[in-house]
C-alpha positions as CSV (number, residue, x, y, z in Angstrom):
1,M,-2.5,-2.6,-27.6
2,I,-0.9,-0.1,-25.2
3,S,0.9,-2.9,-23.4
4,R,2.4,-4.3,-26.5
5,V,3.6,-1.0,-27.9
6,F,5.0,0.4,-24.6
7,D,7.5,-2.5,-24.6
8,F,9.2,-0.9,-27.5
9,M,9.2,2.8,-26.6
10,K,12.6,4.4,-26.5
11,K,14.0,7.9,-26.4
12,S,16.4,8.8,-29.3
13,K,18.1,12.0,-30.3
14,S,20.1,12.9,-33.5
15,S,21.7,16.0,-34.8
16,N,20.9,14.8,-38.4
17,I,17.2,14.5,-37.8
18,Q,15.3,17.7,-37.1
19,L,11.7,18.9,-36.7
20,N,10.2,21.2,-39.4
21,N,7.6,23.8,-38.4
22,T,6.4,24.6,-41.0
23,S,-13.9,13.2,-52.5
24,F,-13.0,9.8,-51.5
25,L,-14.6,10.1,-48.1
26,D,-17.7,8.6,-49.6
27,L,-16.0,5.3,-48.9
28,L,-16.6,5.8,-45.2
29,P,-19.7,4.2,-43.6
30,S,-22.8,6.4,-44.1
31,S,-23.4,6.7,-40.3
32,S,-21.4,9.6,-38.9
33,S,-21.1,7.8,-35.6
34,T,-19.6,4.7,-37.2
35,K,-15.8,4.5,-37.7
36,P,-14.3,1.9,-40.0
37,K,-12.7,-0.9,-38.1
38,A,-9.0,-0.4,-37.9
39,L,-7.3,-3.2,-39.9
40,H,-3.8,-1.6,-39.8
41,D,-2.0,0.5,-37.3
42,V,0.1,2.4,-39.8
43,F,-0.3,3.2,-43.5
44,I,3.1,4.0,-45.2
45,N,2.6,6.5,-48.1
46,H,5.8,6.7,-50.2
47,R,7.3,6.9,-53.7
48,G,8.4,3.4,-54.5
49,S,11.2,4.3,-56.9
50,D,12.8,6.6,-54.3
51,T,12.2,4.8,-51.0
52,K,10.9,1.2,-51.4
53,R,14.4,-0.3,-51.2
54,N,15.4,1.7,-48.2
55,I,13.4,3.7,-45.6
56,A,9.9,2.4,-46.5
57,T,10.8,-1.3,-46.2
58,L,13.0,-0.7,-43.2
59,L,10.2,1.2,-41.5
60,Y,7.7,-1.6,-42.3
61,D,10.0,-4.2,-40.9
62,N,10.8,-2.2,-37.8
63,L,7.0,-1.7,-37.0
64,N,6.3,-5.3,-37.8
65,A,9.0,-6.4,-35.3
66,R,7.3,-4.2,-32.7
67,N,4.1,-6.3,-33.1
68,L,2.3,-3.5,-35.0
69,R,0.2,-3.9,-38.2
70,P,1.8,-1.6,-40.9
71,F,0.5,-1.4,-44.4
72,L,3.0,-1.2,-47.3
73,D,1.7,-1.9,-50.8
74,S,4.6,-4.3,-51.8
75,K,4.1,-6.3,-48.5
76,N,0.3,-6.3,-48.1
77,M,-1.0,-6.5,-51.7
78,K,-1.3,-9.7,-53.7
79,P,-1.7,-10.3,-57.5
80,G,-5.3,-9.8,-58.4
81,D,-6.0,-7.0,-55.8
82,K,-7.7,-4.0,-57.2
83,L,-5.2,-1.2,-56.7
84,F,-7.3,1.8,-55.8
85,D,-9.9,-0.2,-53.8
86,H,-7.2,-1.9,-51.8
87,I,-5.2,1.2,-51.1
88,N,-8.2,3.4,-50.3
89,R,-9.5,0.8,-47.8
90,A,-6.1,0.5,-46.2
91,I,-5.9,4.2,-45.7
92,L,-9.4,4.5,-44.3
93,T,-8.9,1.5,-41.9
94,S,-5.4,2.6,-40.6
95,K,-5.0,4.5,-37.3
96,V,-2.1,6.7,-38.4
97,A,-0.2,7.5,-41.6
98,V,3.4,8.1,-42.4
99,T,4.1,10.1,-45.5
100,V,7.7,9.7,-46.8
101,F,8.3,12.7,-49.1
102,S,11.2,12.2,-51.5
103,P,12.6,14.0,-54.6
104,N,10.2,12.2,-57.1
105,Y,7.2,12.0,-54.8
106,C,5.2,14.9,-56.3
107,D,5.6,13.3,-59.8
108,S,3.3,10.5,-58.8
109,Y,-0.5,10.6,-59.2
110,F,-0.8,7.6,-56.8
111,C,1.3,9.2,-54.0
112,L,-0.7,12.5,-54.2
113,H,-4.0,10.6,-54.3
114,E,-3.1,8.7,-51.2
115,L,-1.9,11.8,-49.4
116,A,-5.1,13.7,-50.3
117,L,-7.3,10.8,-48.9
118,I,-5.1,10.6,-45.8
119,M,-5.7,14.3,-45.2
120,E,-9.4,14.3,-46.0
121,S,-10.0,11.4,-43.6
122,K,-8.2,13.4,-40.9
123,K,-5.7,10.8,-40.0
124,R,-2.9,11.5,-37.6
125,V,0.1,12.1,-40.0
126,I,3.8,11.8,-39.5
127,P,5.7,13.4,-42.4
128,I,9.3,12.3,-43.1
129,F,11.1,14.6,-45.5
130,F,13.7,12.3,-47.2
131,D,16.3,14.2,-49.2
132,I,13.8,17.0,-49.8
133,N,12.7,20.2,-48.0
134,P,9.1,20.9,-47.3
135,S,9.4,24.1,-49.3
136,Q,10.2,22.1,-52.4
137,L,6.9,20.2,-52.4
138,D,4.6,21.1,-55.3
139,V,2.4,19.2,-57.7
140,M,4.5,18.1,-60.6
141,I,1.9,16.2,-62.6
142,E,0.9,17.5,-66.0
143,K,-2.6,19.0,-66.3
144,V,-3.2,16.5,-69.1
145,T,-3.0,13.7,-66.5
146,C,-5.6,15.0,-64.1
147,S,-8.3,17.6,-63.7
148,D,-7.9,21.1,-62.2
149,N,-10.0,19.9,-59.2
150,E,-7.6,17.1,-58.6
151,I,-4.6,19.4,-58.8
152,Q,-6.2,21.8,-56.3
153,R,-7.0,18.8,-54.0
154,F,-3.3,17.6,-54.2
155,R,-2.0,21.1,-53.5
156,W,-4.2,21.4,-50.5
157,A,-3.0,18.1,-49.2
158,L,0.6,19.0,-49.7
159,Q,0.1,22.3,-47.8
160,E,-1.5,20.4,-45.0
161,A,1.6,18.2,-44.9
162,K,4.0,21.2,-44.9
163,D,2.1,22.6,-42.0
164,T,2.6,19.4,-40.0
165,V,5.7,18.9,-37.8
166,G,7.7,16.1,-39.2
167,L,11.2,14.5,-39.4
168,T,13.8,15.6,-42.0
169,F,16.6,13.3,-43.2
170,D,19.6,13.9,-45.4
171,S,20.9,10.6,-46.8
172,C,24.4,12.1,-47.3
173,K,24.8,12.9,-43.6
174,G,22.2,10.9,-41.7
175,N,22.0,7.4,-40.3
176,L,19.2,5.5,-42.0
177,S,18.6,3.0,-39.2
178,E,18.5,5.8,-36.7
179,V,15.8,7.8,-38.5
180,V,13.8,4.5,-38.9
181,T,14.0,3.9,-35.1
182,I,13.1,7.5,-34.3
183,A,10.1,7.5,-36.7
184,S,8.9,4.2,-35.3
185,D,9.1,5.6,-31.7
186,V,7.1,8.6,-32.8
187,I,4.5,6.3,-34.5
188,V,4.2,4.3,-31.2
189,E,3.7,7.5,-29.2
190,R,0.9,8.6,-31.6
191,L,-0.8,5.2,-31.4
192,V,-0.7,5.2,-27.6
193,E,-2.2,8.7,-27.6
194,L,-5.0,7.6,-29.9
195,E,-5.7,4.5,-27.8
196,A,-5.8,6.6,-24.6
197,K,-8.2,9.1,-26.3
198,D,-10.5,6.3,-27.5
199,E,-10.6,4.9,-23.9
200,D,-11.6,8.3,-22.5
201,V,-14.6,8.6,-24.9
């Protein structure tokens, strides 16, 4: 895998993209020494109404063109697939995750559930803050929709994401294809690091 991803590694810089500084694990195999087989290189967690027609699909296409195996619900799921089963399995069998935070992200139970599972399974996460600042992230779901325990779980996952260095993008100023290329480069670097770590074990 290293040879196929190294072919696409580039160095990019942009003044519009900056770094920020700021249980479903029972699905895993019972043996602690057994890791689920990686079926996907990257899981793309996003709010469809905000990002499916722009950054999420462009990122999927860019990664696919680099001969990687990204997972995006609209591209990988078929009619008849059980939603939670398929999504949970895709998260647990991905090597890294990209979380695309956007203005309506925190209104979605599905987005927050995916994020919590990503964090609980200790995936390498690359956050992209798309038209939103990390400080604006908070659970916006009504308590009627989910339990206090779930809200606590979601808040914990959001805090973990806020504490992870990520990319920020302002669609009024930035270049979308540029942020997609930079995000893809970062993903490739993380995958190479993980592969090298696995070879050392």
